[in-house]
C-alpha positions in Angstrom: 41.9 22.3 121.2 40.8 25.4 119.3 40.6 26.1 115.6 43.3 28.3 114.2 42.2 31.9 113.7 41.7 33.0 110.1 41.7 36.5 108.7 38.3 38.2 108.5 36.8 38.9 105.2 39.7 37.2 103.4 42.1 40.0 104.5 45.8 39.2 104.8 47.1 39.1 108.3 48.7 42.2 109.7 52.3 42.5 109.0 54.6 43.0 111.9 55.6 46.5 112.5 59.3 47.3 112.3 61.1 50.2 113.8 61.6 53.2 111.6 64.7 52.8 109.6 67.4 55.5 109.9 67.4 58.0 107.0 70.0 57.4 104.4 72.9 59.8 104.3 72.1 63.0 102.4 68.3 62.5 102.7 67.1 64.9 105.3 68.5 65.7 108.8 67.6 64.7 112.3 68.6 65.9 115.7 71.2 63.2 116.0 72.4 63.4 112.4 72.3 67.1 111.3 72.5 67.7 107.6 75.7 69.6 106.7 75.4 69.2 102.9 73.7 72.6 102.3 74.5 74.8 99.4 78.1 75.9 99.4 79.2 74.4 102.7 82.2 75.4 104.7 84.4 75.6 101.6 82.3 78.3 100.0 82.1 80.2 103.4 85.9 80.1 103.7 86.4 81.4 100.2 83.9 84.2 100.8 85.8 85.2 104.0 89.1 85.2 102.1 87.6 87.2 99.3 86.4 89.9 101.7 89.8 90.1 103.3 91.5 90.4 99.9 89.1 93.2 98.9 89.9 95.1 102.0 93.7 94.8 101.8 93.8 95.5 98.1 91.6 98.5 98.4 93.6 100.0 101.3 96.8 99.7 99.3 95.3 102.3 97.0 96.5 105.0 99.4 100.0 104.1 98.4 99.1 104.4 94.8 97.8 108.0 95.4 101.0 108.9 97.3 103.2 107.6 94.4 101.0 109.3 91.8 101.2 112.7 93.5 105.0 112.2 93.8 105.8 111.0 90.3 103.2 112.6 88.1 104.1 115.9 86.3 102.1 118.9 87.5 100.7 121.5 85.1 102.5 124.8 85.5 100.2 127.8 85.7 100.8 131.5 85.8 98.5 134.4 86.6 98.3 138.1 86.1 96.1 140.5 88.1 93.0 139.2 86.5 93.3 135.7 84.9 95.2 132.4 85.2 97.0 130.9 82.2 98.9 127.8 81.2 102.5 128.7 81.2 103.2 126.2 78.4 100.2 125.9 76.1 101.8 122.9 74.3 102.8 121.0 77.4 101.9 117.4 77.9 101.7 117.4 81.7 98.0 116.4 81.7 98.7 113.4 79.5 101.8 112.6 81.6 99.6 112.5 84.8 97.2 110.1 83.2 100.0 107.9 81.9 101.7 107.8 85.3 98.5 106.7 86.9 97.9 103.9 84.4 101.5 102.6 84.7 101.3 102.6 88.5 97.9 100.9 88.5 99.2 98.2 86.2 102.1 97.6 88.5 99.8 97.4 91.5 97.5 95.1 89.7 100.2 92.6 88.8 101.8 92.8 92.2 98.6 92.3 94.2 97.6 89.3 92.0 101.0 87.7 92.3 101.0 88.1 96.1 97.5 86.5 96.4 98.5 83.7 94.1 101.6 82.9 96.2 99.4 82.8 99.3 96.6 80.8 97.8 97.3 78.8 94.7 94.0 77.1 94.3 92.4 80.1 92.7 88.6 80.2 92.2 85.9 82.5 91.0 85.5 84.3 94.4 89.2 85.1 94.5 89.2 86.6 91.0 86.1 88.6 91.8 87.8 89.9 95.0 90.9 91.0 93.1 88.7 92.9 90.6 86.5 94.6 93.2 89.5 95.4 95.4 91.5 96.7 92.5 88.7 99.0 91.4 88.2 100.4 94.9 92.0 100.8 95.3 92.2 102.7 92.0 89.4 105.1 93.1 91.0 105.5 96.5 94.4 106.3 94.9 92.8 108.8 92.6 91.1 110.6 95.5 94.3 110.5 97.7 96.5 111.8 94.9 94.3 114.8 94.3 94.0 115.4 98.0 97.7 115.4 98.5 98.4 117.6 95.4 98.0 121.3 95.0 94.7 122.9 95.9 92.0 122.7 93.3 91.1 126.4 94.0 93.3 127.8 91.3 92.1 131.4 91.8 92.9 131.4 95.5 96.3 129.8 94.8 97.1 132.5 92.2 96.3 135.3 94.7 98.5 133.6 97.3 101.6 133.4 95.1 101.1 136.7 93.3 101.0 137.8 89.7 103.7 136.6 87.3 104.7 133.6 89.6 104.5 130.1 88.3 102.7 127.6 90.5 101.6 124.0 90.0 98.0 123.3 89.0 95.8 120.7 90.7 96.5 117.0 89.9 93.6 115.6 87.9 92.8 112.4 86.0 91.5 113.4 82.6 90.7 109.9 81.3 88.5 108.1 83.9 89.0 104.9 82.1 92.4 104.7 83.7 90.6 103.5 86.8 90.1 100.1 85.1 93.8 99.4 84.7 94.3 98.0 88.1 91.4 95.5 88.1 92.1 94.4 84.6 95.7 93.8 85.3 94.8 91.8 88.5 92.4 89.6 86.7 94.6 88.8 83.7 97.6 88.1 86.0 95.6 85.8 88.3 94.2 83.8 85.3 97.7 83.5 83.7 99.4 82.4 86.9 96.6 79.9 87.7 96.8 78.5 84.2 100.6 78.2 84.2 101.4 77.2 87.8 98.1 76.3 89.4 97.3 72.7 90.6 96.4 70.1 88.1 93.8 67.4 88.3 95.4 64.0 88.6 95.3 62.0 85.4 93.8 58.5 85.5 96.3 55.6 85.5 96.5 53.8 82.1 94.8 50.4 81.9 97.5 47.9 80.8 95.4 44.8 81.4 93.5 45.1 78.2 90.1 44.9 79.9 87.4 47.3 78.9 84.5 48.6 80.9 82.0 47.5 78.3 79.8 44.7 79.6 80.2 41.4 77.8 77.4 40.5 75.5 75.5 37.3 76.5 76.0 34.4 74.1 73.4 34.0 71.4 71.0 31.2 72.0 71.5 28.0 70.0 69.3 27.7 67.0 66.6 25.1 67.3 67.3 21.9 65.5 64.7 20.0 63.4 63.6 16.6 64.7 
């Protein structure tokens, strides 16, 4: 018979070692359980990809805007003599008409692009609105450049020599008010916000509580008052 062993120096006995517990979900990552809860996640990555595609498609459609602008906008009539080039109609409003045509076409393109995007993706979101604004601005700039490129040559002197003195010829297509480039992105943003607010998905409302119970915890009963002996 031997005496039971006692801890030395009054130290508690060693506790049994347990295997390391598995990390709780959302607290770190291991080789077997990778952490997929990073910032954004797959939902944000998908929205960014869709936004980039929207920017590309909307911006490329600006070529059509330039074609329509060159076709529908009034051109400034010019006339030249042997030395100078003059406006044929000094009180004409062709320059204002060109800017107004560009603005009206840009508003139409903005509403149409936002409506198409909303029909394809009703959930909305900030990346989608930003993509419409950026794509609309790029499309407006591309339409402006395309319309001027398709229009008459900007070299008025060479054009006047080509047609000869006393012959009326169209002047170059120009955008006098550069603020017209904002018509497309503004129309896209407002249309998208309006459609989302009117026809976008709604958050489900909580079911009404008909049981009469409340979530407030019940107060514990007050202790009985001490009685005198």
